[in-house]
C-alpha positions as CSV (number, residue, x, y, z in Angstrom):
1,M,86.5,29.8,72.0
2,T,89.5,27.7,72.9
3,D,91.9,28.9,75.6
4,E,94.9,28.5,73.4
5,T,96.5,31.8,72.2
6,R,98.2,31.9,68.8
7,I,101.3,34.0,68.6
8,L,101.4,35.5,65.2
9,D,104.6,35.2,62.9
10,V,105.7,38.0,60.6
11,A,103.7,36.7,57.6
12,A,100.5,36.6,59.6
13,L,101.1,40.0,61.1
14,K,101.7,41.5,57.6
15,A,98.4,39.9,56.5
16,L,96.5,41.4,59.4
17,A,98.1,44.9,59.0
18,H,95.9,45.6,56.0
19,P,93.1,47.9,57.4
20,L,90.3,46.2,55.5
21,R,91.4,42.7,56.7
22,A,91.5,43.9,60.3
23,R,88.0,45.3,59.8
24,L,86.7,42.0,58.2
25,L,88.2,40.0,61.0
26,D,86.6,42.4,63.5
27,L,83.1,42.1,61.9
28,L,83.3,38.3,61.9
29,S,84.4,38.4,65.6
30,Q,81.4,40.7,66.3
31,Q,78.7,39.3,64.3
32,G,79.6,35.7,63.5
33,P,79.6,34.0,60.2
34,S,78.9,36.0,57.1
35,T,79.3,36.1,53.3
36,A,81.8,38.4,51.4
37,T,78.6,40.2,49.9
38,S,77.2,41.0,53.3
39,L,80.6,42.0,54.8
40,G,81.2,44.3,51.7
41,A,77.9,45.9,52.0
42,K,78.6,46.8,55.6
43,L,82.0,48.2,54.8
44,G,81.1,49.9,51.5
45,E,83.4,47.5,49.5
46,S,82.7,45.3,46.5
47,S,82.2,41.6,47.2
48,G,85.2,40.9,45.0
49,S,87.4,43.0,47.2
50,T,86.1,41.5,50.5
51,S,86.3,37.9,49.0
52,Y,89.9,38.5,48.0
53,H,90.9,39.8,51.5
54,L,88.9,36.9,53.2
55,R,91.0,34.4,51.3
56,Q,94.2,36.2,52.4
57,L,93.0,36.0,56.0
58,E,92.2,32.3,55.4
59,R,95.7,31.7,54.1
60,H,97.0,32.8,57.5
61,G,94.5,30.9,59.6
62,F,92.4,33.9,60.8
63,V,89.2,32.7,59.1
64,H,87.8,29.6,57.4
65,E,85.1,28.8,55.1
66,L,81.8,27.0,56.2
67,P,81.3,24.6,53.4
68,D,77.9,23.4,54.9
69,R,76.5,26.9,54.5
70,G,75.9,28.7,51.1
71,N,76.6,27.6,47.7
72,A,79.2,27.9,44.8
73,R,78.3,31.5,44.3
74,E,77.9,32.5,48.0
75,R,80.6,31.3,50.4
76,W,80.2,31.7,54.2
77,W,83.2,32.7,56.4
78,E,83.8,32.4,60.1
79,R,86.5,33.7,62.3
80,T,88.8,30.9,63.4
81,A,88.3,30.2,67.1
82,G,90.9,31.1,69.7
83,R,92.8,34.1,70.8
84,I,95.7,35.8,68.9
85,S,98.5,37.6,70.3
86,I,99.9,40.4,68.2
87,G,102.5,41.5,70.7
88,D,105.5,39.4,71.5
89,P,105.6,37.0,74.5
90,D,107.7,38.1,77.4
91,E,110.2,35.3,77.1
92,G,112.5,34.6,74.2
93,P,115.0,36.7,72.1
94,A,114.2,40.2,71.0
95,P,112.1,40.2,67.8
96,S,113.7,41.2,64.5
97,P,113.2,44.6,63.1
98,A,110.8,43.1,60.5
99,H,108.8,41.5,63.3
100,Q,108.6,44.7,65.3
101,T,107.4,46.7,62.2
102,A,104.8,44.1,61.3
103,T,103.6,44.0,65.0
104,Q,103.2,47.7,65.1
105,L,101.4,47.9,61.7
106,A,99.0,44.9,62.6
107,S,98.3,46.6,66.1
108,L,97.5,49.9,64.4
109,A,95.1,48.2,61.9
110,V,93.3,46.2,64.6
111,M,93.2,49.3,66.8
112,E,91.6,51.3,64.1
113,A,88.9,48.6,63.5
114,E,88.1,48.7,67.3
115,N,88.0,52.5,67.2
116,D,85.5,52.4,64.4
117,L,83.2,50.1,66.6
118,V,83.5,52.5,69.5
119,R,83.0,55.6,67.2
120,D,79.9,54.0,65.7
121,W,78.5,53.3,69.2
122,T,79.3,56.9,70.4
123,T,77.5,58.5,67.5
124,R,74.6,56.2,67.3
125,D,71.0,57.6,67.7
126,P,70.0,56.7,71.3
127,E,66.6,55.8,70.0
128,S,68.1,53.0,68.0
129,V,69.3,51.4,71.2
130,P,67.1,49.1,73.3
131,A,66.3,50.9,76.6
132,D,68.0,48.2,78.7
133,W,71.3,48.7,76.7
134,R,71.4,52.5,76.9
135,G,74.2,54.1,79.2
136,V,76.0,50.8,79.7
137,S,79.4,51.7,78.0
138,G,82.4,52.3,80.1
139,S,85.2,54.9,80.4
140,S,88.8,55.0,81.4
141,T,91.0,56.7,83.8
142,Y,94.7,57.3,84.9
143,V,96.2,55.4,87.7
144,A,99.7,55.6,89.2
145,L,101.3,52.1,89.6
146,T,104.6,50.3,89.9
147,A,105.5,47.8,87.1
148,D,104.5,44.9,89.3
149,E,101.1,46.5,90.2
150,Y,100.6,47.2,86.4
151,S,101.2,43.5,85.7
152,A,98.9,42.5,88.4
153,M,96.1,44.8,87.2
154,W,96.4,43.6,83.7
155,R,96.1,39.9,84.9
156,E,92.9,40.8,86.8
157,F,91.5,42.5,83.7
158,E,92.2,39.3,81.7
159,G,90.7,37.1,84.4
160,V,87.4,39.1,84.4
161,I,87.1,39.0,80.6
162,E,87.9,35.2,80.6
163,R,85.3,34.6,83.4
164,Y,82.5,36.2,81.3
165,R,83.7,34.7,78.0
166,A,83.3,31.3,79.7
167,I,79.6,31.9,80.3
168,R,78.6,31.3,76.7
169,G,81.8,30.9,74.6
170,Q,81.6,31.9,71.0
171,V,77.9,31.2,70.1
172,A,76.6,31.8,66.6
173,D,73.0,32.2,67.6
174,L,72.4,34.4,70.6
175,P,69.6,33.6,73.0
176,E,66.9,36.2,73.8
177,G,68.3,39.2,75.6
178,V,71.9,38.4,74.9
179,R,74.1,40.7,72.7
180,R,77.7,40.4,71.7
181,V,79.6,43.1,73.7
182,F,83.1,44.5,72.6
183,A,85.0,44.6,75.9
184,Q,87.9,47.0,75.4
185,V,90.6,47.3,78.0
186,R,93.5,49.4,76.9
187,S,96.4,49.9,79.2
188,V,99.7,51.4,78.3
189,P,102.3,52.9,80.6
190,I,103.1,56.6,80.2
191,I,106.9,56.8,79.9
192,D,108.1,60.4,80.6
193,E,111.3,61.7,79.4
194,E,112.3,62.8,82.9
195,P,111.2,60.3,85.7
196,T,109.6,61.9,88.7
197,P,111.4,61.5,91.9
């Protein structure tokens, strides 16, 4: 994966806000290249539907076709390398109402796709998981921080993720004993109506 982060414009955010597109992008991120037929089977959708939505994702640069794989009837798709930023960068003018709405809808669609992954893991039959991968998922907690501490904590989270991402990058074929891992770090401040003294 490249270190460059793509900031999404309103059109790209609207494209990603569709729940099926967010799920397709998530599956390609998790499992690597695939076909519309295979993705459709995993999601309970027709290959025509997944093919249409993959083309919409391609239009906005989220995925691309792998012309060296497959044939005229079976196209292979891959997630475009690089990170994407759904939220606005800190600097610059305030986003337009359209951009704010598109950001919220895209964030919710991506979050729902991620929640599906966590839900599937949580409800999986433990016997279907290799013994060395049982009991490895994490949990979350509440902490009390200043805004500066919160920013510092988030930068540390990003640093840890980047350090482990750099070990292998985005590889299509995983070596023995290596599995893709969804590393979810969610952090939101709890803003009370009445600040505590």
